[in-house]
C-alpha positions as a printed Julia matrix, in Angstrom:
172×3 Matrix{Float64}:
 103.44   84.96   98.71
 103.27   86.83  102.33
 106.32   88.25  103.95
 107.84   87.29  107.07
 110.52   88.89  109.33
 113.65   87.31  109.06
 115.57   89.48  112.21
 114.55   90.49  115.21
 117.12   92.68  116.63
 117.1    96.11  117.21
 119.66   97.02  114.71
 119.14   98.71  111.24
 118.9    95.45  108.92
 119.33   96.95  105.44
 120.05   95.66  101.77
 118.64   92.35  101.8
 119.34   89.76   98.95
 117.54   86.44   98.34
 118.43   83.4    95.87
 116.19   80.27   95.33
 118.21   77.25   94.38
 116.68   74.41   92.07
 115.68   72.02   94.77
 113.85   75.05   96.7
 116.59   75.93   99.13
 116.29   79.69   99.98
 119.39   81.92  101.01
 119.22   85.47  102.29
 121.84   87.73  103.19
 121.62   91.4   104.6
 123.74   93.96  106.32
 123.11   95.1   110.07
 124.05   98.5   111.17
 124.75   99.21  114.99
 124.15  102.95  115.53
 125.64  104.52  118.06
 122.22  105.74  119.62
 119.45  103.34  120.22
 116.48  103.73  117.89
 114.38  104.92  120.57
 116.56  107.6   121.44
 116.84  108.43  117.72
 113.13  108.82  117.29
 112.68  110.65  120.68
 110.74  113.77  120.45
 111.6   116.84  122.58
 109.51  119.16  124.62
 112.46  121.21  125.4
 116.01  121.27  123.94
 118.57  119.29  125.99
 121.32  121.12  127.83
 123.66  118.95  126.45
 124.01  117.27  123.19
 127.09  115.12  124.04
 124.74  112.02  123.96
 124.93  112.49  120.16
 128.5   111.95  119.88
 128.26  108.06  120.76
 130.37  106.21  118.12
 128.37  103.87  115.92
 129.13  100.01  115.92
 129.47   99.73  112.28
 128.13   97.17  109.84
 128.02   93.31  109.69
 126.93   91.05  106.99
 124.54   88.02  107.91
 123.46   84.93  106.32
 120.29   82.62  106.74
 119.35   79.46  104.69
 115.86   77.99  104.34
 115.62   74.29  103.69
 112.43   72.17  103.91
 110.26   75.15  105.3
 112.65   75.99  108.32
 115.37   78.81  108.72
 118.56   78.54  110.23
 120.11   80.63  112.7
 121.72   83.74  111.27
 125.29   83.2   110.45
 127.88   85.9   110.35
 129.7    86.24  107.23
 131.71   89.3   108.57
 133.06   90.2   112.23
 131.16   93.41  112.59
 132.47   96.6   112.93
 133.09   97.32  109.24
 131.71   99.64  106.68
 129.91   97.47  104.03
 127.72   98.48  101.26
 125.12   96.46   99.97
 125.39   92.48   99.41
 124.17   89.73   96.75
 123.81   85.96   97.2
 123.35   83.29   94.56
 123.77   79.4    94.46
 126.47   78.07   92.02
 125.99   74.69   90.06
 126.92   72.5    92.98
 124.24   74.31   95.17
 126.79   76.3    97.22
 125.69   79.61   98.53
 128.05   82.56   97.66
 127.66   85.93   99.21
 129.2    88.98   97.65
 129.47   92.49   99.19
 131.7    95.65   98.81
 133.62   96.72  102.0
 135.77   99.76  102.87
 138.25   98.01  105.17
 140.16  101.14  105.69
 137.35  102.62  107.77
 137.46  104.06  110.28
 141.34  104.73  110.28
 141.36  106.49  106.75
 139.29  109.26  106.23
 139.45  108.13  102.05
 137.22  105.27  101.47
 138.42  102.33   99.46
 135.65   99.69   98.87
 136.64   96.55   97.56
 134.15   93.68   96.65
 134.48   90.34   98.61
 133.14   86.99   98.04
 132.65   84.2   100.55
 130.71   80.6    99.97
 128.68   79.11  102.73
 128.66   75.17  102.79
 127.07   73.11  105.72
 126.62   76.3   108.02
 130.61   77.23  107.41
 131.42   80.53  105.99
 134.68   80.4   103.76
 137.4    83.13  104.29
 136.6    86.12  102.24
 138.25   86.39   98.64
 138.74   90.05   97.43
 137.36   89.89   93.62
 138.47   93.57   92.83
 141.81   94.47   94.74
 142.44   97.72   93.16
 142.79  101.49   94.0
 139.37  102.58   92.67
 136.13  102.28   94.93
 134.23   99.23   93.81
 130.81   98.75   95.04
 127.14   97.94   93.8
 128.26   94.06   93.63
 126.03   91.63   92.14
 125.95   88.03   91.68
 123.95   85.56   89.47
 123.72   82.15   88.35
 122.88   80.89   84.66
 121.0    77.93   83.69
 124.22   75.89   83.29
 124.95   76.8    87.14
 127.72   79.21   86.39
 127.99   81.97   88.67
 128.85   85.67   87.69
 129.6    88.69   89.69
 129.29   92.19   88.54
 130.58   95.48   90.18
 130.86   99.18   89.65
 134.26  100.82   90.14
 134.75  104.85   90.4
 138.08  105.59   88.43
 138.56  109.31   87.62
 135.28  110.69   88.36
 133.67  108.07   86.0
 131.64  104.79   87.17
 132.8   101.59   84.98
 130.99   98.47   85.36
 132.78   94.97   85.28
């Protein structure tokens, strides 16, 4: 199988996840990071050091979670799962037994207001081009991340995550 680009923006698109339903419908989710400095500016070479480095201080725009669905060989337009400007770490996508796509991700909603991160694991379903309200699956004081979801042969979806507690990682 050959690969094809699924995005065409100048953002940093990372951590893609793909799932295929029994009928061949394909879902993909990914995180887009909006940097403070355009990628051409970041890759620029210098013959001489700039007199002022203030341009490097431009604040980043943060992360946004996106979703696309392929049915009958055609991809939908990208659908925003989160509002943008967030602090998201990885995502995962799966179909449940009712052919609903579920997106699971870790997000630090305390960023940028608090220096100490508090990642929680969230899930949202996507049905007929509509994203449900996110549900917090972890809701505790530890940092939860590395969220993954999968569906077993009976159509039951399961989510797993890692949590940092007292300098140790615990998997759920």
